[in-house]
C-alpha positions in Angstrom: 0.0 0.0 0.0 1.5 3.4 -1.0 0.5 6.6 0.7 2.3 8.6 -2.1 -0.9 9.3 -4.1 -3.1 10.5 -1.2 -0.4 12.6 0.2 0.3 14.4 -3.0 -3.5 14.8 -3.4 -3.6 16.5 0.0 -0.6 18.6 -0.9 -2.2 19.8 -4.1 -5.4 20.5 -2.2 -3.5 22.6 0.2 -1.3 24.5 -2.3 -4.2 25.2 -4.6 -6.3 26.5 -1.6 -3.4 28.6 -0.5 -3.5 30.1 -4.1 -6.8 31.7 -3.4 -5.4 33.6 -0.5 -2.2 34.9 -2.2 -4.1 36.1 -5.3 -6.4 38.2 -3.0 -3.4 39.5 -1.0 -1.1 40.1 -4.1 -3.8 42.0 -5.8 -4.5 44.1 -2.6 -0.8 45.0 -2.1 0.8 45.0 -5.6 -2.1 45.1 -8.1 -2.8 43.0 -11.1 0.0 44.4 -13.2 2.4 42.0 -11.6 0.8 39.1 -13.5 3.9 38.4 -15.5 6.2 38.4 -12.7 4.1 35.7 -10.9 3.7 33.7 -14.2 7.6 33.8 -14.7 8.1 32.6 -11.1 5.5 29.8 -11.4 7.0 28.7 -14.6 10.5 28.7 -13.0 9.2 26.5 -10.2 7.8 24.0 -12.8 10.9 23.8 -14.6 12.9 23.4 -11.4 10.6 20.5 -10.6 11.6 18.8 -13.7 15.3 18.7 -12.6 14.7 17.4 -9.1 15.3 13.7 -8.5 13.1 13.3 -5.4 9.6 12.5 -6.5 7.9 14.1 -3.5 9.8 17.4 -3.7 9.5 17.4 -7.5 5.8 16.9 -7.3 5.3 19.7 -4.7 7.3 22.1 -6.6 5.3 21.3 -9.8 2.0 21.7 -8.1 3.1 25.1 -6.4 4.4 26.3 -9.6 1.3 25.4 -11.6 -0.8 26.9 -8.9 1.1 30.2 -9.0 0.8 30.3 -12.9 -3.1 29.7 -12.6 -3.3 32.4 -9.9 -1.4 34.8 -12.0 -4.3 34.6 -14.6 -6.7 35.4 -11.8 -5.1 38.7 -10.8 -7.0 40.8 -13.3 -10.2 39.2 -12.4 -9.5 39.7 -8.7 -8.9 43.4 -9.5 -12.4 43.5 -11.2 -14.0 41.9 -8.2 -12.4 44.4 -5.9 -13.5 47.2 -8.1 -17.1 45.9 -7.8 -16.9 45.9 -4.0 -16.7 42.1 -3.4 -13.4 42.4 -1.8 -11.7 45.3 -0.1 -9.7 47.7 -2.3 -6.3 49.2 -1.3 -6.6 53.0 -1.2 -2.9 53.5 -1.5 -1.3 53.6 -5.0 0.1 50.3 -6.1 3.7 50.0 -7.3 4.5 49.3 -10.9 6.5 46.1 -11.5 9.8 46.1 -13.2 9.8 46.3 -17.1 6.1 47.5 -16.9 6.4 49.7 -20.0 7.4 46.7 -22.0 4.8 44.3 -20.6 1.9 46.7 -20.7 1.6 45.9 -24.5 0.4 42.5 -23.6 -3.1 41.6 -22.2 -3.0 39.6 -18.9 -4.0 36.0 -19.5 -7.4 34.8 -18.5 -8.6 31.1 -18.2 
């Protein structure tokens, strides 16, 4: 009997569940314009998971990276929800991410 599958399932549930919270906090503190930074970070974790020999650590990094990429597509939608009053909106100005002038040409991804 192997516990690997159920443990990875519980880890996926926890990491994806944490994604809901970080999307709300990231949009509140930074704004939706940081989507490409989170996408790049999530893709880096997925690529790093391919290089790890340990299956548990590789699986956890892959799940975390995919959850971050998925969450990065939700940042713009979260900004829309905050604008409608469904979530609190940060009254302070939000910082622009690095290279924002270049990435402002691209539309944020939506799933």
